[in-house]
C-alpha positions in Angstrom: 79.0 85.6 85.4 81.4 87.7 87.5 81.5 86.7 91.2 82.8 89.4 93.4 83.7 89.1 97.1 82.4 91.4 99.8 85.8 91.2 101.6 88.0 94.2 100.8 91.0 92.2 101.7 90.4 89.9 98.7 91.4 92.9 96.4 95.1 93.6 96.9 95.2 96.8 95.0 92.6 98.6 97.1 93.4 97.1 100.4 97.1 98.0 100.8 96.3 100.6 103.4 94.2 100.5 106.5 90.6 99.3 105.9 89.5 100.5 109.4 90.7 103.7 111.1 89.8 103.8 114.8 87.5 106.7 115.7 86.6 107.6 112.1 82.9 107.2 111.1 82.9 106.6 107.3 79.3 107.7 107.0 79.8 111.0 108.7 83.0 111.6 106.7 81.1 111.0 103.5 78.2 113.3 104.5 80.7 116.1 105.4 82.4 115.6 102.0 79.2 115.8 100.2 78.3 119.0 102.0 81.6 120.6 101.0 81.3 119.5 97.4 77.8 120.9 97.2 78.8 124.2 98.8 81.7 124.6 96.4 84.3 125.0 99.1 
Protein backbone atom coordinates (compact mmCIF):
# COMPACT_ATOMS: atom_id res chain seq x y z
CA UNK A 1 0.00 0.00 0.00
CA UNK A 2 1.21 3.49 -0.81
CA UNK A 3 0.51 6.03 1.91
CA UNK A 4 0.60 9.61 0.69
CA UNK A 5 0.56 12.79 2.73
CA UNK A 6 -1.90 15.65 2.22
CA UNK A 7 0.81 18.14 3.21
CA UNK A 8 2.49 19.60 0.10
CA UNK A 9 5.55 20.46 2.18
CA UNK A 10 6.25 16.73 2.60
CA UNK A 11 7.17 16.62 -1.11
CA UNK A 12 10.37 18.61 -1.63
CA UNK A 13 10.33 18.55 -5.45
CA UNK A 14 6.91 20.23 -5.79
CA UNK A 15 7.08 22.52 -2.77
CA UNK A 16 10.25 24.50 -3.46
CA UNK A 17 8.24 27.57 -4.45
CA UNK A 18 5.49 29.34 -2.60
CA UNK A 19 2.55 27.12 -1.75
CA UNK A 20 0.34 30.13 -0.94
CA UNK A 21 0.25 33.38 -2.88
CA UNK A 22 -1.57 36.20 -1.06
CA UNK A 23 -4.57 37.51 -3.01
CA UNK A 24 -4.69 34.62 -5.50
CA UNK A 25 -7.77 32.40 -5.61
CA UNK A 26 -6.65 29.03 -7.02
CA UNK A 27 -10.21 28.02 -7.92
CA UNK A 28 -10.80 31.21 -9.87
CA UNK A 29 -7.43 30.92 -11.65
CA UNK A 30 -8.19 27.32 -12.61
CA UNK A 31 -11.63 28.27 -13.97
CA UNK A 32 -10.16 31.13 -16.02
CA UNK A 33 -7.48 28.82 -17.41
CA UNK A 34 -10.12 26.25 -18.38
CA UNK A 35 -12.14 28.94 -20.18
CA UNK A 36 -9.06 30.03 -22.15
CA UNK A 37 -8.15 26.45 -23.07
CA UNK A 38 -11.71 25.71 -24.21
CA UNK A 39 -11.87 28.90 -26.30
CA UNK A 40 -8.53 28.16 -27.95
CA UNK A 41 -6.91 31.49 -27.04
